[in-house]
C-alpha distance (Angstrom), angle and dihedral (degrees) to the residues before:
residue distance angle dihedral
A1 . . .
L2 3.77 . .
P3 3.79 121.2 .
A4 3.81 111.9 -92.8
G5 3.80 92.8 -107.9
A6 3.79 91.2 56.4
Q7 3.80 89.4 69.3
F8 3.79 90.8 73.2
A9 3.80 127.8 61.5
K10 3.80 93.0 -157.5
P11 3.81 135.7 15.1
E12 3.82 88.3 -113.0
D13 3.81 89.2 61.4
A14 3.80 91.3 55.5
I15 3.80 90.9 48.7
K16 3.82 91.8 50.2
Y17 3.80 90.6 48.3
R18 3.78 95.9 51.2
K19 3.81 92.6 43.4
A20 3.80 90.6 51.8
A21 3.81 92.3 48.7
F22 3.81 91.5 49.0
T23 3.82 90.5 48.0
V24 3.80 93.6 53.0
M25 3.81 92.4 43.9
A26 3.81 92.2 49.1
R27 3.80 92.6 49.0
H28 3.80 93.9 53.2
F29 3.80 95.1 40.4
G30 3.80 88.9 47.7
L31 3.80 91.1 56.5
V32 3.81 91.0 51.2
A33 3.81 92.1 48.6
A34 3.80 92.3 46.2
M35 3.82 91.5 52.5
A36 3.80 92.6 44.1
N37 3.80 90.6 51.8
G38 3.80 95.8 45.5
K39 3.80 95.1 -113.1
I40 3.79 90.4 123.7
P41 3.81 128.5 17.9
F42 3.79 114.2 -73.7
D43 3.80 115.5 -114.7
A44 3.80 113.4 176.2
K45 3.81 94.4 -156.4
A46 3.81 92.4 48.6
V47 3.82 90.4 48.9
A48 3.81 91.3 51.2
D49 3.81 93.2 45.7
N50 3.80 94.3 47.1
A51 3.80 94.0 44.3
E52 3.79 89.8 53.5
I53 3.80 92.6 51.3
A54 3.81 91.3 46.7
A55 3.81 91.0 50.3
V56 3.80 92.2 51.8
M57 3.79 92.1 45.2
S58 3.82 91.4 50.3
K59 3.79 88.8 70.5
L60 3.79 96.5 53.8
P61 3.81 113.6 63.9
Y62 3.77 99.6 63.1
V63 3.81 97.7 74.1
G64 3.80 84.7 66.0
F65 3.81 93.6 66.2
V66 3.79 95.4 88.8
D67 3.79 131.4 140.7
G68 3.78 112.5 -67.2
T69 3.80 95.0 27.5
D70 3.78 95.0 97.9
K71 3.82 90.0 86.5
G72 3.77 132.5 56.8
E73 3.80 130.3 37.8
T74 3.78 97.7 -3.9
K75 3.78 140.9 116.9
A76 3.79 90.1 -153.0
E77 3.79 112.9 123.3
P78 3.83 111.6 -124.8
K79 3.81 89.4 -127.7
I80 3.82 88.3 74.8
W81 3.80 89.1 80.8
A82 3.81 92.2 47.5
E83 3.81 91.6 47.7
M84 3.79 99.8 35.1
D85 3.83 93.8 143.4
K86 3.82 91.7 53.3
F87 3.80 90.8 43.7
K88 3.80 91.8 51.2
A89 3.82 89.8 47.9
A90 3.80 90.2 53.4
A91 3.80 89.7 48.3
A92 3.80 91.0 49.7
K93 3.82 90.6 50.7
M94 3.81 90.6 52.7
Q95 3.80 91.3 47.5
E96 3.81 90.0 50.1
E97 3.81 91.8 51.2
M98 3.80 91.0 45.3
A99 3.82 89.9 52.2
K100 3.82 90.6 50.4
L101 3.80 89.8 49.9
N102 3.79 89.6 51.0
V103 3.82 91.2 54.8
V104 3.81 93.5 45.1
A105 3.81 92.0 46.4
K106 3.79 91.0 60.1
G107 3.82 88.6 60.6
G108 3.79 92.6 60.2
N109 3.83 96.3 -140.8
V110 3.80 105.2 143.5
D111 3.82 94.3 -156.8
A112 3.81 92.6 51.8
I113 3.80 90.3 45.4
K114 3.80 91.1 50.3
T115 3.81 90.8 52.9
A116 3.81 93.3 46.4
A117 3.80 91.8 45.7
G118 3.81 89.2 51.4
D119 3.80 91.8 51.5
T120 3.79 90.3 47.6
G121 3.78 91.9 48.7
K122 3.81 90.6 51.1
S123 3.80 90.6 53.8
C124 3.81 90.5 50.1
K125 3.80 91.6 48.7
A126 3.80 92.9 48.5
C127 3.79 90.6 58.4
H128 3.81 93.0 42.7
D129 3.80 90.8 50.8
S130 3.79 91.6 53.0
Y131 3.78 105.1 31.6
R132 3.80 111.1 22.3
K133 3.79 127.1 84.1
E134 3.79 115.3 -135.7
């Protein structure tokens, strides 16, 4: 296997990749959260389908945080590269919560989904608060 950075010809390509992965993940997680919180009609199959996509997508963006991608069109805080272990731990926590949500979503219980979506959202926010520019 090639090193993660070798997947991208230019730093801009890595930034575009991670932004796209985050966008898709956020869209699908957002639909789950909106249904769980009664903002849009609840559909158990749609929740399960969207939670699964979000869980898969949660694994993808992090290969795009390679050297040279701390500059340019990005909301990534430069301290990510100085605190890569902490950043990866925050990412792992979000992925863990997203995986739990995926399991709970398959059960169709709106209360359990609401709780899991809340926990997932908190893990997303924790990383945004520390590592994302506004």
